[in-house]
N, C-alpha and C positions, 0 to 999 in steps of 0.2 A: 586549423583545429586546436580549440583548446583543450587544454589539458588539466584536470585537475589531481595534484599530489596528494590528495586527501583519500586516497585509496587505503593508506593504511593510518589508523587511527590510534589516537591519546587519550589511554581511559581517563586521562588526569582530567582532561575537559570535559564539559558536561556536551550534553547532545546540540543545543544551541549553539555554544562556541565552535561546534565541529563543523555545523551547516554556516555561520557565519564566515567562516575560514575558507570554505569552500568557494559560497559567493564570490568573496576578496579575490581568491585565485580565481576565479572566471569572469569576474569583471561581470557579476552578477546582481540586479538589487532586488533585496528582501521584498515579498511579497505582503500585502496586509496579512494576508491569510495564512500560514505555515504551520503545516502536521509533521510532526518531528517523533517518529517511530524508533523506539529502543527494542532489539530481537532480544537481548537477554532481560529486560524485566517486563516482556511482552503487553508495552503500553504506548500509546499516542497520544500526545499531546499537541492540542490545537492551540494555537496559538493566534491573536490577533494584535497587529500594532505590538508586537515584541511581548504581549503578556497572555499567559496562558489563561485561558478562559472556560477548557475542558479537558480533560485528561480520561481518556477511553481505554480500557480494555481490549485488546486483541490477540488474535492465534495468528502466527506467522511460521513457514516450512518447518515441518517433523523432521527435516531431511536438515544439514550444515548448511548457513547462508550461504551464498555464492551467486555471483555474478554471469554463471557459464549457462550457456542453451543445454537443456534438456536436463539440467543437475535437479530440478527442483525444488532448488533454493529461493529463498527467500535473497532478492538483490539488494545491494547496501548503495548508499550513496546518494544523490543529487537527484531529485526525480520532479517533475510538474504533470498537475494535473491536467491532462490534454483532450480528456473526454469525459461526460457526464451520464450516462447512460439509464434509463428505468424510470425517469420521472414520470407521476400519474398512476405507477403500478401499484395494485398492493401491494404490502407485506407480505414477504415471503415467495412471491413470483419467482420461480427459476427461468434462469438466462441459460441456453446455451451457444455461442458463438454471438454472443452481448444480444443476443434477439429473446421476447418473451416467449415462452414454452406454451403459455394460457394456464398453467397448472401451476397449484402452490405447493411448496415442499411440501407438508403432509399428506399432498396425492401420492408420492413417490414409497412405493415400499423396497425392501433390500431386494437386492444387492445393491439397487440407486442410491437408496437411501443411505447407505452406508457409508457412500464418498463424500465427497466434498459437493455439495451442490454450488452454485454462483445463487444469489438470491438479493433480494429486494432492489437494490442499488448498487453499480459499477460506477469506481471512479478509474477510470485507463490513465496509466502514468506510464512517461516515456522518460528515459534516463539522459541524463545532460552533462556526463561524465565519460566524454571519448574515452575508448578503450578500458573503461571500468565497465559501465550500465548503457553502456551506448556504444555501438559498432557491429561488425560482422561477430557473430557465435557468443553474444552478449549483451545483446538489448533487449532492455526490458521491454519496452513497447510491441516487439519481434514476440519475447517469449508469452506475451499476454499476460503479465501482470499487473493485478488490479488491487483496489482497495473493494472489498463488498460483503454483504449480510452471509450469513453461515447457515447452515442447515442443523449445526452441532454447534448451538451456543454455549452447553456444558462445557465445550472444552475451551472456551474462550479463557486465557490468563498463562495460557500453555502453549507449544510448539504442536498445532496438530494440522497447517493446512497443507497443499502441495504447492504452495511458493509465493503466493498472493497473502494481502494482509486482509483476516479478516472481523469484521466486526458484529454485535448484533443489528437482527433484521430494523430493529428503531433507532439504533446508531448510524446504520448505514443510510435509511432515510433521512436522517437529520443532517448528516453531512453532505450529503446532494444537494440537499435544499439552503444549506450555509456557505459553502467552499465554492469560491468561484473559478471558473477554468482560468489557468494558468497558474495555480498558486502553489507553491514549491511544495515539495513533500520528499524530507528528507529520512533516511534508513539508515540508524547507527546499529552496526554489533553491539556496544555498550549499553 
């Protein structure tokens, strides 16, 4: 079992440096496409071959960051995009159990529309750090943590999710089309 000591972060390091340190400790190679999320800044940088090509505004959990099951907190550390769901669906399609409902987000009324709907596209994440975001009681994949579109785009830029990383519907569609399966996804509390 590979274990990474980077579950405690040095705020002196940039997010990319934190990620590269984890990759080195886990003896993994950087992927061409890399997504770097700052929980503190509520932004995500899309890097291609080490250079930032776009920065996205995100919303992460309204609860404190956490890797623990049932915490509703956004997990931190190194992840991989293991599944991309929703290609071909219209913008605003609502997903339940990773399946399209056949209804767009505007078709939902309160109280359903008050909550966080999963819309447009889903990039499903799997944790790569055993004992941090992978394994019993703390597994990102088993917790169903995704990057996805949201019905609350007005809240982007501040914590508002139930644990996932939310982006605009336009950005979710763009990311699903441009991020290959297996790309690395790093979440930093800094």
